C-alpha positions in Angstrom: -60.3 83.7 124.7 -63.7 81.9 124.9 -62.6 80.1 128.1 -61.9 83.5 129.7 -65.3 84.8 128.6 -66.9 81.7 130.0 -65.0 82.1 133.3 -66.0 85.8 133.6 -69.6 85.0 132.8 -69.7 82.1 135.3 -68.0 84.2 137.9 -70.5 87.1 137.4 -73.4 84.7 137.6 -72.1 83.1 140.9 -71.7 86.6 142.4 -75.3 87.5 141.4 -76.6 84.3 142.8 -74.6 84.8 146.0 -75.9 88.4 146.3 -79.5 87.2 145.9 -79.1 84.5 148.5 -77.5 86.9 150.9 -80.4 89.3 150.6 -82.9 86.4 151.0 -81.2 84.9 154.1 -80.7 88.4 155.6 -84.4 89.1 155.2 -85.4 85.8 156.7 -83.0 86.2 159.6 -85.3 88.6 161.3 -87.9 86.9 163.5 -90.5 89.6 162.9 -90.3 89.1 159.2 -90.6 85.3 159.6 -93.8 85.9 161.7 -95.1 88.2 159.0 -94.6 85.6 156.4 -96.2 82.9 158.5 -99.3 85.1 159.1 -99.6 86.3 155.5 -99.1 82.7 154.2 -102.3 81.6 155.9 -104.5 84.4 154.6 -104.2 88.1 153.5 -104.0 90.6 156.3 -104.3 94.4 156.3 -101.2 96.3 157.6 -103.2 97.6 160.6 -104.1 94.1 161.6 -100.5 93.0 161.4 -99.5 96.1 163.5 -101.9 95.2 166.3 -101.1 91.5 166.4 -97.4 92.0 166.4 -97.5 95.2 168.5 -95.2 97.1 166.1 -95.8 100.4 164.3 -97.3 100.6 160.9 -94.0 102.1 159.5 -92.1 99.1 161.0 -94.5 96.7 159.2 -94.0 98.6 156.0 -90.3 98.4 156.3 -90.3 94.7 157.0 -92.6 94.1 154.1 -90.4 96.1 151.8 -87.3 94.1 152.8 -89.2 90.9 152.1 -90.4 92.1 148.8 -87.0 93.3 147.7 -85.4 90.0 148.8 -87.9 88.1 146.7 -87.3 90.0 143.5 
């Protein structure tokens, strides 16, 4: 019985890790998100500055930042 519990626990852990990695890689697959990370990695930026530099709307920046934040949690 303990082997079964260990297998189920290990299996659940692997699925959780796979899901986390899937979210992370999906978030990083978008070139706009990678650009946002690169720019914010150098220094903090306001959302308006990011919009102007990337020529995308403020709601688009907000969405990209949300996806990145959720992928990192």
